[in-house]
N, C-alpha and C positions, 0 to 999 in steps of 0.2 A: 639406634640412632635417634637423637633428639629431634623433635619437631622444630621447624624453623619458627623463630619468633623475632619480630622486628617492632620496636617501639620508638616513639619520639619523645625527647626531653626538651622542653622549652624553658629558657632562663628568663624569668620575669617578663613574659610577653605583655606588651602594652596595648596591642591592637586586636580586639575581638574578631575583626574581619580576617586578619591573618590567621588567627587560631581556627576560625571557622573554615578557612580554606585548607589548613593543615588537616583538620578533621575530615574534610571531603577527600583529601588526598589519601588518607589512610584507608578510606573505604574503596577508592578507585584502585589502589595498588596493593591491597590485601595486607596492610600492616595491622598491628594488634591494638595499640592503645597510645595514649598521650599522657605524659607527666609534665607538670609545670611547677615553677617556683614563683614566689612573689605574690603581690596583691593586685597588680594592675589589671590582670585578665578579668577577675571577678567584677571589678568596677566597670569595665568596658563591655561586659557580656551582652548588654542590651542591644548591641549593634551586630548581631550574629549573621554570618554569611554561610552557615552550614546548611545549605539549601536541601541537601539529601538527608538531613536529620541524623547524621552518623553519630552525633553525641548521644542519642538515645540508644544506639546499638553497640557502643563501645565505651570503654572507661576513659575518662579524663580526670586525672587525679592530681590534686595539689599535694606537693611534697616539700619538705624543708631542704632536702639535699638530693640532687639527682644522682650523685655518686653512690648513694645508698639503695637506689632502685634495684640493681642486680643483687640478688640475695633476699631482698625484702618482697619485691613484687614480681621479679623475673628470675629465671634460673641463675645460679651462682656463677656459671661459666659465661654469662653474657658479656660481650665485648663492648666497651665504651668507645664510641666513635664520635669525635668532635668534628663538626662541619664549620669551618671558619677560614678566613683568609689569614693564614699564619705562615710566616717564613719557615721553610723546611717541610711543609705539609705535602702529602701525596696528592697528585691531581686525580680527580674522580675517574677519568677514563682508564687510569692504571690501577685503580683500587679493586681489590677482591673482597667482596662483602662477606663477613662471617655469618655462620648459620644463625647465631643468636646475637642480636645487636640492639643497643640503645644508642640512637643517633641524637646527639646533643647539639642544639642550635642556640646561638646567643640572642639577646634582645634586639629589637629593631633599631634601637638607638644606642647600641653599645656592642660589646663583644664578650666572648666567653673568658672567664678569668684565667690567669696564668696557672693558678692552682688546679683548676679542672683540666686544662690542657696538659699539665704535667702528669695527671693521673690517667689520662686517656690511653687506650691500647693503640689508637691510631688517630691522627688528625688529617682530615681530607679537605681539599678545597675544590671548587668548581672553577675551571679556568675560563674566566670571562673578562671583558674589558669593563672595569667598574664592578660594583657589587649588586647582587640581586636582593629582592626583599625576602623576608622570612618564608612566606608561603611559596613563592616561586622556587626558592632553594630546596625546601622540603619536597616539593613535587619532583624536581629534577633528581634528587637523591633516591627517592622511592621508586621512580621510574627506572633509574639506572639499576637498582637492586633487582627489580622484577625482570627487566630485559636481560641482564646477565644471568639470572637464575633460570631463564627459559632456554638457554642454549641446548639444542637437541631434544627439547621436551616442550610440551604445552601444559603450563600450569593453570592457565585461565582459558576460558572459552574464547575462540576467535571467529571472525567471519561476520556475515550479514546478520545472524541472529543476535550476536553481541551488539552490533551497531544499532539494530532496531530497539533493543531493550535499554541501551545507554543514552541515546540521543534525546534531545528535547522533543516534546510532543508535536511541535510545529515543523519539525525537520523531516521531510519525506524525499530527500535528494537521493539520486542514484547515479552511478557512473555509467555513461552511455558506452556500450561496447560495439 
């Protein structure tokens, strides 16, 4: 059985804060790496919000074509999953995540091209009123993947030890029982 692999593909992201938040999300939800197209991210990189410095622990790779990532950087059987508000898409609560996935997200000021949508194995949307920003969308999808993969098993540490190591150093709150 193949090891689970989950990566993020970003189409020409313009906002380094969003990319920094996506990097933080892949650290929190045990995803593998980030691929991106375009030149705007490199230009905006000086405004980084990757406060956990996940960028130094994972790969963020500029590519010309996200559809070429499976086979070149990931296993050939990786499924391309587009996350976009597209008519006919599958709602996230009903979606079953594949073991090997490249989740593709459109730019903050645009959408995924029809050509990429046509090549996707699945197109998924998050049922909300209005649209969420790039970083929020990536966080929701990665959390959904992790939560659904944990049914009947514990893939990550849980409980007070996890809380103590994950929270801000100024947070010492406890639930009074």
